C-alpha positions as CSV (number, residue, x, y, z in Angstrom):
1,M,0.0,0.0,0.0
2,K,1.5,3.3,-1.1
3,I,0.6,6.9,-0.5
4,H,-0.3,7.7,-4.1
5,Q,-2.8,4.8,-4.1
6,L,-4.5,6.1,-1.0
7,R,-4.5,9.6,-2.5
8,A,-6.3,8.2,-5.6
9,L,-8.9,6.6,-3.4
10,V,-9.5,9.8,-1.5
11,E,-9.9,11.9,-4.6
12,I,-12.2,9.5,-6.4
13,A,-14.5,9.5,-3.3
14,A,-14.3,13.3,-3.3
15,T,-15.0,13.9,-7.0
16,G,-17.1,10.8,-7.8
17,S,-15.1,10.0,-10.9
18,L,-11.8,8.7,-12.1
19,N,-11.3,11.6,-14.4
20,G,-12.1,14.1,-11.6
21,A,-9.5,12.4,-9.4
22,A,-6.9,12.5,-12.2
23,R,-7.4,16.2,-12.7
24,R,-7.0,17.0,-9.0
25,L,-3.9,14.8,-8.7
26,H,-2.4,16.1,-12.0
27,V,-2.0,12.6,-13.4
28,T,-3.7,10.6,-16.2
29,Q,-6.9,8.7,-15.8
30,P,-5.1,5.3,-16.5
31,A,-2.7,6.1,-13.7
32,V,-5.6,6.5,-11.2
33,T,-7.2,3.3,-12.5
34,K,-3.9,1.4,-12.0
35,A,-3.5,2.8,-8.5
36,I,-6.9,1.5,-7.5
37,R,-6.4,-1.8,-9.2
38,E,-3.2,-2.3,-7.3
39,L,-4.9,-1.6,-4.0
40,E,-7.7,-4.0,-4.9
41,D,-5.2,-6.7,-5.8
42,E,-3.4,-6.2,-2.5
43,F,-6.5,-6.5,-0.3
44,G,-8.4,-9.0,-2.5
45,V,-11.6,-7.0,-2.5
46,R,-13.4,-4.5,-4.7
47,L,-13.0,-0.9,-3.4
48,L,-15.1,1.0,-5.9
49,E,-18.3,0.5,-7.9
50,R,-20.4,2.5,-10.4
51,N,-23.9,3.7,-9.8
52,P,-26.0,6.2,-11.7
53,W,-24.3,9.1,-9.9
54,G,-20.7,8.1,-10.5
55,V,-18.0,6.0,-8.8
56,V,-18.6,5.3,-5.1
57,P,-16.7,3.2,-2.5
58,T,-18.0,-0.3,-1.7
59,A,-18.4,-1.2,2.0
60,E,-14.7,-2.3,2.0
61,G,-13.7,0.8,0.1
62,A,-15.5,3.0,2.7
63,A,-13.7,1.3,5.5
64,L,-10.3,1.8,3.9
65,L,-11.3,5.4,2.9
66,Q,-11.7,6.5,6.5
67,R,-8.1,5.4,7.2
68,A,-6.9,6.8,3.9
69,H,-8.1,10.3,4.8
70,T,-6.0,10.2,8.0
71,V,-2.9,8.9,6.3
72,V,-3.1,11.3,3.4
73,R,-3.7,14.4,5.5
74,E,-0.9,13.4,7.9
75,M,1.5,13.1,5.0
76,E,0.5,16.5,3.8
77,R,1.0,17.9,7.2
78,A,4.5,16.3,7.4
79,E,5.4,17.8,4.0
80,E,4.2,21.2,5.2
81,D,6.2,21.0,8.4
82,L,9.4,20.3,6.5
83,A,8.6,23.1,4.0
84,H,8.1,25.5,6.9
85,L,11.4,24.6,8.4
86,K,13.0,25.5,5.0
87,G,11.3,28.9,5.3
88,Q,8.3,28.4,3.0
89,R,5.1,30.1,4.1
90,D,2.3,28.2,2.3
91,G,0.3,25.2,3.3
92,K,-3.3,24.3,4.2
93,L,-5.4,24.8,7.3
94,L,-8.9,23.3,7.8
95,V,-10.9,24.7,10.6
96,G,-14.3,23.3,11.7
97,V,-16.9,25.5,13.4
98,T,-20.3,25.0,14.8
99,P,-22.7,27.7,13.5
100,I,-22.8,30.1,16.4
101,A,-19.0,29.7,17.0
102,G,-18.5,31.7,13.8
103,T,-19.5,34.9,15.5
104,S,-17.3,34.3,18.6
105,G,-13.9,35.9,17.8
106,L,-12.8,33.9,14.8
107,T,-12.9,37.0,12.6
108,D,-10.3,38.8,14.8
109,A,-8.2,35.7,15.0
110,F,-8.3,35.2,11.2
111,T,-7.3,38.8,10.6
112,E,-4.3,38.4,12.9
113,F,-3.4,35.0,11.4
114,R,-3.3,36.4,7.9
115,R,-0.6,39.0,8.8
116,R,1.7,36.1,9.7
117,W,0.6,33.5,7.2
118,P,-0.7,35.3,4.1
119,L,-0.1,32.3,1.7
120,V,-1.7,29.5,3.7
121,S,-4.9,28.2,2.1
122,I,-7.7,28.2,4.7
123,E,-11.0,26.4,4.7
124,F,-13.7,27.0,7.3
125,R,-16.3,24.2,7.5
126,E,-19.6,24.8,9.3
127,L,-20.5,21.4,10.8
128,G,-22.8,19.9,13.4
129,F,-21.0,18.7,16.5
130,H,-21.1,15.0,15.6
131,Q,-19.7,15.7,12.1
132,L,-17.0,17.9,13.7
133,G,-16.0,15.1,16.0
134,E,-15.8,12.6,13.2
135,Q,-13.6,14.8,11.1
136,L,-11.3,15.6,14.0
137,R,-10.9,11.9,14.7
138,N,-10.0,11.0,11.1
139,R,-7.7,14.0,11.0
140,T,-9.6,15.8,8.2
141,L,-9.7,18.9,10.3
142,D,-6.8,20.6,11.9
143,L,-8.8,22.5,14.6
144,A,-12.4,23.1,15.5
145,F,-14.4,25.6,17.5
146,A,-17.7,24.8,19.0
147,A,-20.1,26.9,21.1
148,F,-22.5,25.3,23.6
149,P,-24.2,26.1,26.9
150,V,-22.9,22.7,28.2
151,R,-20.0,20.9,26.5
152,P,-21.1,17.7,24.8
153,D,-19.0,14.7,25.8
154,D,-18.4,12.4,22.9
155,G,-14.6,12.2,22.7
156,A,-14.3,14.6,19.8
157,G,-10.6,15.3,20.7
158,S,-8.6,17.4,23.0
159,V,-10.7,20.2,24.3
160,Q,-10.0,23.6,26.0
161,A,-12.6,26.0,27.2
162,L,-11.8,29.6,25.9
163,F,-14.4,32.1,27.1
164,S,-18.1,32.6,27.7
165,F,-20.8,34.7,26.1
166,E,-23.7,36.2,28.1
167,S,-27.0,34.9,26.7
168,V,-30.4,36.6,26.7
169,F,-33.9,35.7,25.6
170,V,-34.9,37.7,22.5
171,T,-37.8,38.0,20.1
172,R,-38.6,39.9,16.9
173,A,-38.6,43.6,17.6
174,T,-41.9,44.1,15.7
175,G,-43.5,41.0,17.1
176,T,-46.4,40.3,19.5
177,F,-44.1,39.5,22.4
178,A,-41.6,42.4,22.0
179,R,-42.8,44.0,25.2
180,A,-43.3,40.9,27.3
181,A,-41.7,41.1,30.8
182,S,-42.8,37.9,32.4
183,L,-42.7,34.2,31.7
184,E,-46.5,34.1,32.1
185,A,-46.8,36.5,29.1
186,L,-44.8,34.0,27.0
187,Q,-46.7,30.8,27.7
188,E,-48.3,30.9,24.3
189,A,-45.2,31.9,22.4
190,E,-43.2,29.6,20.1
191,W,-40.0,28.8,21.9
192,I,-37.5,27.8,19.3
193,H,-34.0,26.3,19.7
194,T,-31.2,24.5,17.9
195,D,-30.1,22.1,20.7
196,V,-29.7,18.6,19.3
197,T,-30.1,17.3,22.9
198,D,-33.0,17.7,25.3
199,N,-31.1,20.1,27.5
200,Y,-32.8,23.3,26.3
201,P,-36.4,22.0,26.4
202,L,-35.7,20.7,29.9
203,Y,-34.3,24.0,31.0
204,I,-37.3,25.9,29.7
205,R,-39.6,23.5,31.5
206,A,-37.6,23.8,34.8
207,M,-37.6,27.6,34.5
208,Y,-41.4,27.7,34.3
209,E,-41.7,25.2,37.1
210,R,-39.5,27.3,39.4
211,A,-41.9,30.2,38.6
212,Q,-44.8,27.9,39.5
213,L,-46.3,28.2,36.0
214,E,-47.3,25.7,33.3
215,P,-44.5,25.4,30.7
216,P,-45.1,26.6,27.2
217,R,-46.7,24.0,24.9
218,R,-44.7,24.9,21.9
219,V,-40.9,24.3,22.2
220,T,-39.6,23.7,18.7
221,R,-36.3,22.2,17.8
222,C,-34.7,23.4,14.5
223,T,-31.2,22.1,13.8
224,S,-31.0,23.8,10.4
225,Y,-29.5,27.2,11.2
226,A,-30.6,28.7,7.9
227,L,-34.2,27.8,8.7
228,F,-33.8,28.8,12.3
229,Y,-32.8,32.4,11.4
230,A,-35.6,32.5,8.8
231,L,-38.1,31.5,11.4
232,T,-36.9,34.0,14.0
233,L,-37.2,36.8,11.4
234,S,-40.7,35.8,10.2
235,T,-42.4,34.6,13.3
236,D,-42.9,35.8,16.9
237,A,-40.6,33.1,18.2
238,V,-38.7,33.5,21.5
239,F,-35.2,32.1,21.6
240,A,-31.9,32.4,23.5
241,W,-29.1,34.4,21.8
242,T,-25.8,35.8,22.8
243,R,-25.7,39.5,23.9
244,H,-22.7,39.8,21.6
245,S,-24.8,38.8,18.6
246,L,-27.6,41.0,19.6
247,E,-25.5,44.1,20.1
248,E,-22.7,43.7,17.5
249,T,-24.2,42.0,14.4
250,Q,-26.4,43.5,11.8
251,L,-29.0,40.8,12.3
252,G,-29.2,41.8,15.9
253,S,-31.1,45.0,15.1
254,S,-34.1,42.8,14.1
255,F,-34.6,41.6,17.7
256,V,-35.1,42.9,21.2
257,E,-34.0,41.5,24.5
258,L,-36.8,40.2,26.8
259,H,-36.1,41.3,30.4
260,L,-37.3,38.1,32.1
261,P,-36.6,37.2,35.7
262,E,-34.2,34.4,34.7
263,P,-31.7,34.6,31.8
264,P,-30.7,31.6,29.7
265,P,-27.3,29.8,30.6
266,P,-24.2,31.4,29.0
267,L,-22.7,30.1,25.8
268,H,-19.2,28.7,26.1
269,L,-16.7,28.6,23.2
270,Y,-14.5,25.5,23.1
271,L,-11.3,24.8,21.1
272,Y,-11.0,21.2,19.9
273,S,-7.9,19.6,18.4
274,P,-7.4,16.1,17.1
275,P,-6.5,13.6,19.9
276,E,-2.8,12.9,20.3
277,A,-1.9,14.9,17.2
278,Q,0.9,17.3,16.5
279,L,-0.4,20.6,15.1
280,T,1.2,22.2,12.1
281,R,2.8,25.6,12.6
282,P,-0.1,27.5,10.9
283,A,-2.5,25.6,13.1
284,E,-0.5,26.4,16.2
285,Y,-0.4,30.1,15.3
286,F,-4.2,30.2,14.7
287,V,-4.6,28.7,18.2
288,D,-2.4,31.5,19.5
289,C,-4.6,34.1,17.8
290,I,-7.9,32.8,19.2
291,L,-6.3,32.5,22.6
292,E,-5.2,36.1,22.4
293,V,-8.7,37.1,21.4
294,A,-10.0,35.2,24.4
295,R,-7.6,36.9,26.8
296,R,-8.5,40.4,25.5
297,R,-12.2,39.7,25.7
298,M,-11.8,38.4,29.3
299,G,-10.0,41.5,30.2
300,Q,-12.4,43.9,28.5
301,A,-15.7,42.5,29.7
302,S,-15.9,42.5,33.4
303,N,-19.6,41.3,33.3
304,R,-18.7,38.3,31.2
305,Q,-17.2,35.5,33.1
306,G,-14.2,33.9,31.2
307,V,-13.6,30.2,31.3
308,G,-10.2,28.7,31.9
309,R,-8.3,32.0,32.3
310,E,-5.3,30.4,34.1
311,G,-5.0,27.7,31.4
312,I,-5.2,30.3,28.6
313,D,-2.5,32.5,30.2
314,R,-0.2,29.4,30.8
315,R,-0.6,28.4,27.1
316,L,0.2,31.8,25.8
317,S,3.2,32.2,28.0
318,R,4.6,28.9,26.8
319,R,4.3,30.1,23.2
320,S,5.6,33.6,23.7
């Protein structure tokens, strides 16, 4: 088994065709076909098959493909590390983000990163948490940033808490509930959320029970963020949002804060890196940039409790 054979398998799976893989690898189509045939001969199984949509892995090919992604990306990282030691400044960085994490300091970190690494190719992938964990484990992603009220625990990789965002309940500024000041006034509202677990619905129910009120009958889960924002803009839904997003984004002007007796739990930003993996130099520097953003925000916002301040300071001092 050779690296060029695994690269052929990875690119065929990505493009769905032998010709597409050949173009991306800058080789001929017969060379790609030969590489796959050699792999199939070595393992004694078919790795690819044709269907109406193109060339796809068989069950055996899919099993090998998962490992191939890891091997190929690790070889690319090794090549990049050696090139950086020679003074070259290019390479590739793949960063995963959960949707809300994209508004939590990554813009500032990216701007600073670009000053140091202007030639590195960067790809940001917005993923659900389970997809993010899978791509960290198979080493497709270099880093990931996820924002949750409570950190999910599914072994996605090494994790570090960075900082917190104060959360508030909001609704459409022109909506029916824009002036609501009590939980009782919101019992008939549509409470909408993106939590894939049951934590948010349970929190809403418990909040109403503490106020000795019947909980709202309409608590709607929507894990499509595009649909979620469309619903919040077109209905009188009530939802939890970060104060940062409310006050500092253009979309925030469409909503108003509801001054209720109890606020929603804060949103925490977490940094994930692949388990037991050595980061490339660009990846390390991007981590430094987001940690510096975290330290600045923790120093600037006295009313926003930071998470893991001592750990952040120790990590920055080691890299300085």
